[in-house]
C-alpha positions as CSV (number, residue, x, y, z in Angstrom):
1,E,-0.2,0.0,-0.2
2,L,2.6,2.3,0.8
3,K,4.6,1.6,-2.3
4,G,1.5,2.4,-4.2
5,E,1.1,5.9,-2.9
6,L,5.0,7.0,-3.2
7,K,4.5,5.9,-6.8
8,S,1.5,7.3,-7.6
9,G,2.9,10.6,-5.9
10,K,0.1,10.9,-2.5
11,L,3.2,10.3,-0.7
12,T,6.7,12.0,-0.7
13,L,10.2,10.6,0.5
14,K,10.0,13.6,3.0
15,D,6.6,11.7,4.3
16,V,8.0,8.1,4.5
17,L,11.3,9.1,6.5
18,S,9.1,11.2,9.0
19,R,7.0,7.9,9.5
20,S,10.4,5.9,10.2
21,G,9.3,5.0,13.7
22,D,6.5,2.8,12.2
23,D,7.2,-0.8,12.6
24,I,6.3,-1.1,8.6
25,V,8.1,1.8,6.9
26,G,11.1,1.6,9.2
27,K,11.6,-2.6,8.2
28,M,11.4,-1.4,4.6
29,K,14.7,-1.3,2.6
30,V,15.4,1.6,1.3
31,S,16.1,0.7,-2.2
32,N,12.5,-0.7,-2.1
33,V,11.6,2.4,-1.1
34,L,13.8,4.2,-3.6
35,E,12.0,2.1,-6.6
36,S,8.8,2.6,-6.0
37,L,9.1,6.5,-6.3
38,P,8.3,7.4,-9.8
39,G,10.8,7.4,-12.7
40,V,13.2,5.5,-10.0
41,G,14.1,1.6,-11.2
42,K,16.3,-0.7,-9.7
43,V,19.7,0.4,-11.5
44,R,19.1,4.4,-10.9
45,A,17.9,3.4,-6.9
46,Q,21.4,1.9,-7.1
47,K,23.4,4.8,-8.2
48,L,21.6,7.0,-5.6
49,M,22.3,4.6,-2.6
50,E,26.1,4.6,-4.4
51,E,26.4,8.4,-3.9
52,L,24.7,8.6,-0.8
53,D,27.0,5.6,0.6
54,I,24.4,3.5,2.1
55,S,24.5,0.1,2.7
56,A,21.9,-2.2,-0.4
57,S,20.5,-4.3,2.7
58,R,20.0,-1.1,4.9
59,R,16.5,-0.5,6.2
60,V,14.6,2.8,6.6
61,R,14.9,2.5,10.6
62,G,19.0,2.1,10.1
63,L,19.8,5.2,8.3
64,G,21.6,7.4,10.2
65,A,20.7,11.5,10.7
66,K,23.4,12.4,8.4
67,Q,22.4,9.8,5.9
68,R,18.7,11.2,6.1
69,E,19.4,14.6,5.4
70,K,21.6,13.7,1.8
71,F,18.6,11.2,1.1
72,K,15.8,14.2,1.7
73,K,17.4,16.2,-1.1
């Protein structure tokens, strides 16, 4: 459901990051969240994560403060 809302534009990346305390959001992999955004596929998501120095296995809850700031931009 969350991925569908991201894909349709009902939710933004900022909205998702602000809900990281929520169990469902916190347990999602960052790569899955990125791939749910319009215009972002597996390759682009992987490149973004490399640029932001985020591990492929990282979950939303595990993002540090600096990573969150970079991620929001």
